[in-house]
C-alpha positions in Angstrom: 76.5 148.0 -201.0 79.0 147.2 -198.2 82.2 145.7 -199.5 83.5 142.6 -197.8 86.7 143.3 -195.8 90.0 142.1 -197.1 92.1 139.9 -194.8 95.8 140.1 -194.3 97.2 137.3 -192.1 100.8 137.6 -191.0 102.5 134.7 -189.2 106.0 135.0 -187.7 108.3 132.2 -186.8 109.6 131.7 -183.2 108.5 135.1 -182.0 107.8 135.1 -178.3 104.9 137.0 -176.8 106.9 139.8 -175.1 108.8 141.2 -178.2 106.7 144.2 -179.1 107.7 147.5 -177.8 104.2 149.0 -177.4 103.2 146.0 -175.2 106.0 146.5 -172.7 109.4 145.5 -174.1 111.6 148.6 -173.8 114.6 146.9 -175.2 113.2 146.1 -178.7 112.5 148.4 -181.7 109.2 147.6 -183.4 107.5 150.7 -184.9 105.3 148.8 -187.3 104.0 146.3 -184.8 103.5 149.2 -182.4 101.4 150.8 -185.1 99.3 147.7 -185.4 98.8 147.7 -181.6 97.6 151.3 -181.8 95.3 150.4 -184.7 93.6 147.5 -183.1 93.3 145.1 -180.2 96.2 143.0 -178.7 95.4 139.7 -177.1 98.1 139.5 -174.4 97.2 136.0 -173.3 97.2 134.2 -176.7 98.6 130.7 -176.5 99.4 127.6 -178.4 98.8 124.1 -176.8 102.6 123.5 -177.6 103.1 120.5 -179.9 103.5 116.8 -180.4 106.9 117.0 -182.1 110.1 119.1 -181.6 109.2 121.2 -184.7 106.3 122.8 -182.7 105.6 125.1 -185.7 104.1 122.1 -187.7 101.2 121.3 -185.4 100.8 125.0 -184.5 100.3 126.0 -188.1 98.1 123.0 -188.8 95.9 124.1 -185.9 95.8 127.7 -187.2 94.7 126.7 -190.6 92.3 123.9 -189.6 90.9 125.4 -186.4 91.4 122.0 -184.8 93.0 121.1 -181.4 96.4 119.5 -181.0 95.3 115.8 -180.8 92.7 116.1 -183.5 95.0 117.0 -186.4 97.0 114.3 -188.1 99.6 112.0 -186.6 102.4 114.6 -186.3 100.7 117.8 -187.5 102.5 117.9 -190.8 99.6 117.4 -193.2 96.1 118.8 -193.0 93.6 116.0 -194.1 91.1 116.7 -196.8 88.3 116.2 -194.3 89.5 119.3 -192.3 88.4 122.5 -194.0 91.2 125.0 -194.1 90.8 128.7 -193.5 91.8 129.7 -197.0 89.6 126.9 -198.5 86.6 128.2 -196.6 87.3 131.9 -197.7 87.7 130.8 -201.3 84.3 129.3 -201.1 82.9 132.7 -200.1 84.4 134.6 -203.0 87.9 135.5 -201.6 91.0 135.7 -203.8 93.4 133.7 -201.7 97.1 134.2 -202.1 99.9 132.6 -200.0 103.6 133.2 -199.7 106.3 132.0 -197.3 106.5 129.0 -195.0 103.9 126.3 -195.4 104.8 123.3 -193.2 101.6 121.3 -193.7 101.8 119.7 -197.2 101.4 121.0 -200.8 97.9 119.7 -201.3 96.6 121.5 -198.3 98.3 124.7 -199.6 96.5 124.5 -202.9 93.2 123.8 -201.2 93.8 127.0 -199.3 95.0 129.3 -202.0 94.2 129.9 -205.6 97.5 131.7 -206.1 100.9 132.1 -204.6 104.6 132.6 -205.1 107.9 132.0 -203.2 106.3 129.2 -201.3 108.6 127.3 -198.9 107.6 123.7 -198.0 110.0 123.4 -195.1 110.7 124.3 -191.5 113.8 126.5 -191.6 116.6 127.6 -193.9 119.4 130.0 -194.6 117.5 133.3 -194.9 119.6 134.5 -197.8 119.0 131.5 -200.1 115.7 129.8 -199.4 114.5 127.0 -201.8 111.2 128.5 -203.0 108.4 127.4 -205.3 106.1 128.9 -207.9 102.4 128.2 -207.4 101.6 124.9 -209.1 97.9 124.6 -210.0 98.3 120.8 -210.1 99.5 120.8 -206.5 102.2 118.3 -207.5 105.2 120.6 -206.9 107.3 117.9 -208.6 110.5 119.8 -209.0 112.4 118.1 -206.2 116.1 118.5 -205.4 118.5 116.9 -203.0 120.0 119.4 -200.6 122.5 119.2 -197.7 120.9 120.5 -194.5 123.9 121.6 -192.6 122.3 123.7 -189.9 121.2 120.6 -187.9 124.9 119.8 -187.3 124.6 116.4 -188.9 124.8 117.3 -192.6 121.7 115.4 -193.6 120.8 115.0 -197.3 117.1 115.6 -197.8 114.7 116.2 -200.6 113.1 119.6 -201.0 110.4 121.0 -203.3 112.2 123.7 -205.1 111.7 125.7 -208.3 114.1 128.6 -207.6 116.5 130.2 -205.2 116.8 134.0 -204.6 120.5 134.3 -203.5 121.4 137.4 -201.7 117.9 138.5 -200.8 116.8 138.0 -197.2 113.7 135.9 -196.8 111.8 138.7 -195.0 112.4 141.1 -197.8 111.6 138.5 -200.4 108.2 137.6 -198.9 107.3 141.2 -198.5 108.1 141.9 -202.1 106.0 138.9 -203.1 103.0 140.3 -201.0 103.5 143.7 -202.6 103.5 142.2 -206.1 100.2 140.5 -205.3 98.7 143.7 -204.1 100.0 145.7 -207.1 98.8 143.2 -209.6 95.4 143.0 -208.0 95.1 146.8 -208.1 96.2 146.9 -211.8 93.7 144.2 -212.8 90.8 146.0 -211.2 91.7 149.7 -210.8 88.1 151.0 -211.0 86.5 148.5 -208.7 89.0 146.6 -206.5 86.4 146.0 -203.7 84.5 143.5 -205.8 87.3 141.0 -205.3 88.1 140.8 -201.6 91.4 139.1 -200.9 92.9 136.8 -198.2 96.6 137.5 -198.3 98.7 135.0 -196.1 102.3 136.0 -195.5 104.2 133.4 -193.5 107.7 134.8 -192.6 110.6 132.6 -191.7 112.0 135.1 -189.2 113.0 135.4 -186.5 113.8 131.7 -186.6 117.5 130.9 -186.6 119.9 131.1 -188.3 119.7 134.6 -186.9 121.0 136.7 -189.8 119.7 140.0 -191.0 120.9 143.1 -192.9 123.8 144.6 -190.8 122.1 148.0 -190.2 119.5 146.2 -188.0 122.1 144.4 -185.9 123.9 147.7 -185.3 120.8 148.9 -183.5 121.5 146.6 -180.6 124.4 146.4 -178.1 124.4 143.0 -176.4 125.9 144.4 -173.3 122.9 146.7 -172.8 120.3 143.9 -173.1 119.2 142.5 -169.7 119.0 138.8 -169.2 115.5 137.3 -168.8 114.2 137.5 -165.3 114.0 133.7 -165.3 117.5 133.1 -166.7 119.1 129.9 -165.5 122.4 128.3 -166.4 120.7 124.8 -166.2 117.1 123.7 -166.3 116.1 122.1 -163.0 114.5 119.0 -164.5 116.3 116.8 -167.1 113.4 115.7 -169.3 115.5 114.7 -172.2 115.6 118.1 -173.8 119.4 118.4 -174.4 119.2 116.3 -177.6 116.7 118.7 -179.2 118.3 120.8 -182.0 117.1 124.1 -180.5 118.9 123.4 -177.2 122.2 122.9 -179.0 122.3 126.5 -180.2 124.1 127.6 -177.0 126.6 125.9 -174.7 125.9 124.2 -171.4 125.8 125.6 -168.8 124.2 128.7 -170.3 126.5 131.7 -170.3 125.1 135.1 -169.7 127.3 136.8 -172.3 126.3 134.3 -175.0 122.6 134.6 -174.2 122.8 138.4 -174.4 124.5 138.1 -177.9 121.8 135.7 -179.0 119.1 138.0 -177.7 120.7 140.9 -179.6 120.6 138.8 -182.8 117.0 137.8 -182.1 115.8 141.4 -181.5 117.6 142.5 -184.6 115.8 139.8 -186.6 112.5 141.0 -185.3 113.3 144.7 -186.0 114.1 143.8 -189.6 110.9 141.8 -189.8 109.0 144.7 -188.4 110.4 147.0 -191.1 109.2 144.6 -193.8 105.7 144.4 -192.2 105.6 148.2 -192.3 106.1 148.2 -196.0 102.9 146.1 -196.4 101.0 148.4 -194.1 102.2 151.4 -196.1 101.1 149.9 -199.3 97.6 149.1 -198.0 97.3 152.7 -196.9 98.6 154.1 -200.2 96.0 152.0 -202.1 93.3 153.3 -199.8 92.3 149.8 -198.5 93.9 149.8 -195.1 90.7 150.7 -193.3 88.8 147.9 -195.1 91.3 145.2 -194.3 91.3 142.9 -191.3 94.9 142.5 -190.2 96.0 139.6 -188.1 99.6 139.3 -186.7 100.4 136.1 -184.9 103.5 134.2 -183.9 103.5 130.4 -184.4 105.2 129.7 -181.1 107.4 131.3 -178.5 111.1 130.7 -177.6 113.0 130.4 -174.4 116.2 132.3 -175.3 117.9 131.6 -172.0 114.8 131.5 -169.8 114.8 128.6 -167.4 118.2 127.4 -168.9 116.5 126.6 -172.2 116.8 128.0 -175.7 113.9 126.5 -177.7 110.1 126.1 -177.6 109.9 122.4 -176.6 108.5 123.2 -173.1 105.3 124.4 -171.4 106.6 127.6 -169.9 105.0 131.0 -170.7 107.9 132.1 -172.9 107.2 129.2 -175.3 103.4 128.7 -175.2 102.4 132.4 -175.2 102.6 134.2 -178.5 101.9 137.6 -180.0 98.4 138.1 -181.4 97.2 141.5 -182.6 94.1 142.2 -184.8 93.2 145.4 -186.5 90.6 146.6 -189.0 86.9 147.1 -189.4 84.9 146.1 -186.3 88.0 145.8 -184.1 88.4 148.2 -181.1 91.3 150.7 -181.5 94.4 150.7 -179.1 92.9 148.2 -176.7 94.1 144.9 -175.0 92.3 141.8 -174.0 93.9 139.6 -171.3 91.5 136.6 -171.5 92.8 133.2 -172.6 92.6 132.3 -176.3 94.4 129.8 -178.5 95.6 130.6 -182.0 93.3 127.9 -183.4 90.4 130.0 -182.1 91.2 132.6 -184.8 89.5 130.6 -187.6 86.0 130.6 -186.1 86.5 134.2 -184.8 87.3 135.4 -188.3 84.3 133.5 -189.7 82.0 135.4 -187.3 83.6 138.7 -188.2 83.1 138.0 -191.9 79.5 136.8 -191.3 80.2 133.3 -192.8 79.3 130.0 -191.3 81.9 128.0 -189.3 82.8 124.7 -190.9 81.8 121.6 -189.0 85.4 120.4 -188.8 86.5 123.4 -186.8 86.8 122.9 -183.0 88.1 126.3 -181.9 86.0 128.8 -179.9 85.2 132.2 -181.4 86.3 135.1 -179.3 84.5 137.7 -181.4 82.3 138.8 -178.5 85.5 139.7 -176.6 85.9 142.6 -179.0 82.7 144.3 -177.9 82.8 142.9 -174.3 86.1 143.3 -172.6 85.0 140.9 -169.8 83.9 138.1 -172.1 85.6 134.8 -171.4 85.8 131.8 -173.8 88.3 129.7 -171.9 88.8 129.5 -168.1 91.7 127.0 -168.3 94.3 125.9 -170.8 95.8 122.6 -171.7 99.4 122.1 -172.9 101.3 119.1 -174.1 104.8 118.5 -175.5 105.6 115.2 -177.2 105.2 112.4 -174.7 107.3 114.2 -172.1 105.2 117.1 -170.6 101.6 117.8 -169.8 100.3 121.0 -168.1 97.3 122.9 -167.1 96.9 126.7 -166.6 94.1 128.3 -164.7 93.5 132.0 -163.9 96.0 131.6 -161.0 98.1 128.5 -161.2 100.1 126.4 -163.7 100.9 122.7 -163.0 103.6 121.1 -165.1 104.1 117.4 -165.1 107.3 115.8 -166.6 108.1 112.2 -167.4 111.1 110.5 -168.9 114.0 109.2 -166.9 112.4 111.0 -163.9 108.9 111.9 -162.9 108.8 115.5 -161.7 106.2 118.2 -161.0 106.2 122.0 -160.9 103.6 124.3 -159.5 103.6 128.1 -160.1 101.4 130.9 -158.8 101.3 133.0 -162.0 99.8 136.0 -160.2 102.7 136.3 -157.8 105.3 134.7 -160.0 104.6 135.4 -163.7 108.1 134.4 -164.8 107.7 130.9 -163.2 110.8 131.2 -161.0 109.6 129.6 -157.8 108.0 126.2 -157.9 105.6 125.6 -155.0 105.3 121.9 -155.5 106.0 120.0 -152.2 105.6 123.2 -150.1 103.2 123.2 -147.2 99.7 124.3 -147.9 99.6 123.4 -151.6 98.7 119.7 -151.5 95.0 120.4 -152.2 95.8 122.8 -155.0 98.0 120.1 -156.7 95.4 117.4 -156.2 92.7 119.6 -157.7 94.8 120.6 -160.7 95.8 117.0 -161.4 92.1 116.1 -161.5 91.5 118.9 -163.9 94.5 117.8 -166.0 93.0 114.3 -166.3 89.6 115.7 -167.3 91.2 117.9 -170.0 93.3 115.0 -171.3 90.0 113.1 -171.9 88.3 116.1 -173.5 91.3 116.7 -175.8 91.6 113.0 -176.8 95.0 112.8 -175.2 94.8 109.2 -174.0 97.4 108.0 -176.4 100.1 110.2 -177.7 99.5 110.8 -181.5 102.7 108.9 -182.6 101.8 105.9 -180.5 103.6 106.7 -177.2 101.7 107.1 -174.0 102.5 110.1 -171.8 102.7 107.7 -168.9 102.3 103.9 -169.4 98.6 104.6 -168.8 96.5 107.3 -167.2 95.8 104.7 -164.5 99.5 104.9 -163.7 99.2 108.7 -163.4 96.2 108.4 -161.1 98.1 105.9 -158.9 101.3 108.0 -158.8 99.5 111.2 -158.0 97.1 109.8 -155.4 93.9 110.3 -157.5 92.6 106.8 -157.3 
């Protein structure tokens, strides 16, 4: 009898798409992620639709776990409603032992629906990596041990309430979560040493790294010399459009105008965080191999959103540029081609139905993502010819196989048009140049169509993108 494959789902925090050495970044050291790339298939055009709030990770993770699109999750993407079947919940219903550890930004009740076990669970967005307020698994889903803490990394010393059972002072979050995953794997093996395949597992490891504050064991920082790290090809001292971004926390992490030396230092810290994270991921892969279950485990590595890190004069993810909406996605395991890439467009919320088809289980009715399983056997298969992006009530964008149109509104209305084939780093806007009027008009019409399909007539928290879509049609000449 064929054994059901296990599933290991690793999510990293704030890892931009081009931070894996085997996929082209010669400046970074990622031997474990490189190993995954060689073991499986890398989706080099994986995206998120961005987010409805500044903490883009909240809606991003809600979409991953519910398989639903940006405007069909809850009001700000923080909770996953009971009517939306989660990935773990669905796998539990098909006999999987589901265990979660790390960051869960979408509500305790949804966590418990998704997992029948867990440890070192963090119900928050970010924290000091060396002293994270963690939780034991609470079968009641109450997680009622709440403490008041001072959040001092937002520069305003807010006092907030946190679910917290314990701290682990002096142990980095990446090491702590890896240890937790290894404990789960060891306990599972010890409980069923003769027949482990009868209890397939879904192990979800949600790291906090490489999200700031960017601290790591010193030996990893010593691997990088900031002076040797090149600036991004689209580095700018200032962003060309002021869409209100300067008040966002992420954008306060570096001084204005952006300084090349400071950006290089931050990139060195960022890369060192990823290299440390890579080392911890390698420990899990080694354990799976030692147990003899690596070949029967589907492994998914994904980042929840990208990060600017000096590109376009920005530092964060609250924008629609490639560096923030494109993310790493690598899959390896049974049925997945070895050492291959796929360049077609996918969203992370397409993983849910894809995994269902790979495991030969039905796709829940609440899931809206599109399975890209056929892409594994057919390198030319296309599920999405265009992509839609939205950030808060400030930005809307469309990306086709050639162009990206970005529309801004706030104190000013502004438009950018990029030819991604000729200008993949989005350095030269073609908007307003001769010969592109028809292209802009066509893309704006497609943007309106997608807005309707995505249910983006009203912004989820009650604000319209423009006062009305009729205003947009009038302003852009589409009436």
